[in-house]
N, C-alpha and C positions, 0 to 999 in steps of 0.2 A: 172779238167783234166780227160778225159775219156781214158781208157786203151784199149787194143787190140794191143797196142804197148808199149814199155817201156816208163815209164814216170818219170820225175825228177821234184821234187818240186823246185820252184824258190828259196825259202828260204834256202833249203839245198845247192843249188849251190852257193848262196851268202855266206853261212857259210863256204863252202869249200875254197872260195877265201880269207876269212878273215885270217889274220896272227895268231890270237889266236885260232879261231875255226877250222882253216884249218887242224889242227893236230887231228881232231876228229877221234879217233880210234873207229872202230866198233869192240869192243873187245869181245862182247858177241855174242851168236848165233843169227842169224837173226830172226825176228818175221815172222813166216810163215802165208800165206794167203791161204784160201781154194778155192776161185773162183774169177771171174771177178767182180761180184756184190759186194762182200765183199771188194775188192780192191777199187772200185769206191766210195763206201760209206765211207770207212775209209779215203780215200784221201780227200773227201769233208769235213769231220769232222776235219781233221788235218789242212786243209787250213783255215777253219773258226777260229780255235784257233791259227793260225799263228805258227804252230809247224813245224820245218824243218824236212824233210823226203825224202826218195827216195824209190819208189816202183819198184821192178824188177820182170818182168814176166818171168817165165821159158818157153822158147820155142826154138825150133830149126829151124832156117830159111831154112835149107835144106828140111824140111818137110812142108814148106810153112805155118807154124803156126798150122798145124793139130795135132801136138803131144805135149803133156804136161806131166810133171812128175806126177806120180800117187799120191804121198804123199802131194803135195802142188801145188797151182797155181803159186805162186811166194812168194816174201818176202819183208819186209820193213826194210830198213837200216835207222839208225838215230843216232844223237849224244847221247852219254851215258846219258847226263843230262835229256833227255826227254823220254828215253826208257820206264820207268815205267808208265809214263802218256799215252803213245801210247798203251802199253799192257792193261791198264785199260779201255781205250776207245774201243779197239778191243774186250775185254771180255764183255763189255756192249752191243756191237753190236751183238755178238754171243748169249748172254743171251736173248736179245730181240727177236732174230730169233727163239730161242727154245720156248719161251713163246707165240709167235704169228706166228706159221708156216702158210704157204699159204694154 
């Protein structure tokens, strides 16, 4: 899934409808994303591993998508059970970026 719009992982939506996983509380602070590229890459990696998630882009429709929060591009919401795995994948992506800048 490519962003530029808010995207929802199909697995996360399926989990929301599940009576057991439907009560997934996003109890902890969201996992913040720095930009669109990071969001697309993380989404692809999570889809490959079949990890349920929801990526929310911060934007204000009244500004026609031209305005974003300064601190973060958006965030990832996920079930508590996979939170640490998502954080470790995101840290690996960021580490790779630091080791191999453009």
